N, C-alpha and C positions, 0 to 999 in steps of 0.2 A: 341179699337183702330179704329179710323174712316178709311174709305177707302183712304181718302186723306193723312192721317198720314202714313198709310201702304205704299202707293206709294212713299212717301218721304223717308221712311226707305230703300226701295229696290232700290231706285235710285242709280246708280253706280255699282250695282251688275248685273251679266250676266244672272241670273236665272238658274245656273247650280247647280248640287248636292253639289259641293264644297262650295257653298254659304250658305248652311243650317245653320251651327253653327254661322258664323258671323252675319247672319240675325237674328237668335234667340237672340243673345247677344244684338244687336242693339234694337230690339223690347223690350226686358226686360229692357234695359237702359231707354227707353222712358216711358213704362207703369209700370215697376216695377215687372211684372210677364207675363206669357204666358197664355192667355185665350184660351178656346176652339175655339173661332171665329178666333183667330190669327193662331192657328194650322191649321184650315181649309183653311184659305187664303194662307198660306205658301205651303200647300199641292197642292192646285190648281196652284199656281204660278210655283212651281218646277216640277209639273206633277209627283208627287209621292203620295203614300197613306198617309192618316192622321196617320195611325199606324206607318209608318216609321218615320215621323216627331216626333211623340210623343215618339217613342222608342229611338231615338237619344237624345231628350231633357231629358228624364228620366234617361239616362245613366250618365249624368253629374250632379253633385251635385249643380252646380252654378245656375241651372234654377229652378224657382218656378212657381207653377200653381194656386196660389191664391194671391189676392192683398196683398201687404205688410201692416203690421200694423204701427201705429204711432211710436211704439217702437219695436225695434228688439232685441230679447233675444237669445243669443247663450250659450248653456251649453256644456262645454268641457267634453268629455268622453274618453280622452286619458288615458293611463294606470295609471298615477299618480292621475288624477282627478277621475277616476273610483274607484280606491282603496280607495280614501279619501272621497267618498260620492257623486260623480257627478250624478250617477243614481238616488239617493234619491232626489237631487235637481230638477232633471227633473220631477220626480213624484210629487213633491210639486207644481211645476208650472202647470203641467197637471191637478191636482185636483183643484187648486185655480182658474186658468183661464179657465179651461175646453178646453184646446187645446193640441194637440199632435204635435210632431215635424213635420214641414212642413205646419202647419195650422196657420190661423189667428183667433184671438178671435172674437166672434160674434159681439162685439161692434167696431171691427176694431182697437182697441187700441194696441194690442200686436200681434207679430208673434213669433214663436218659431222654433229654429233650433238646432239640435244636431250636434256637430262638433267633428272630430277625435282628433284634438289638436289645442290649441290656442298658444302653444309655451311658456307657463308659468308654466312648470311642477313643479318647486320649490315652486310655490305659490298655489298649488292645495288645494282644488278644485276651479276652476275658472269659472266665468260666465261673458260674455260680455253683457252689457246693452247698447244698441245703440252703440256708439263707445268707451265706457269706459270699461276697463278691471277691474273686481272686483275680488280680490284674497282672498283666505282662507275663502270662503263663507260657512257659516253654515245655517241650516234650518231657525233659528231665524233671522239671518242677511238677508237672502233672503226675508222673510216675511216683514221685515222693508223696504227693497228696494222697494218691490211691493207696500207697504202702501204709501210710499213717492210719487209714481207715480199715485196712485189711485186718488189723488187730482188734477191731471193735467186737 
């Protein structure tokens, strides 16, 4: 985020500690993630340590610290999905794309997130690919889905 873009985001805020979360949300809305540089700028602007800014940001699952991929994959690990193989699906994605939850693939094509529940328990296991919910996902079906997007 450039200095000018940062100034535009903080415009309208008072620079008080209570501004931290809304500013983090706005920056992520603009950039898609929170970079170390942004954490540093916010720290200086609010006159608090970078550790404090990072501590608050890491407490909330909504914030990410790496650029988002072209495609966003969410694997549900709620009780029903976990029991029906959600963890195995996560392992397949990890091995195939070489990414862990919270990371973006080296080519920038995919990012991966593990979620507590997508609200589709009767359709478990469930994976969200971009904005599409895919139900009753098997390992074979997951490979086919990834194959389809490898050609993008």
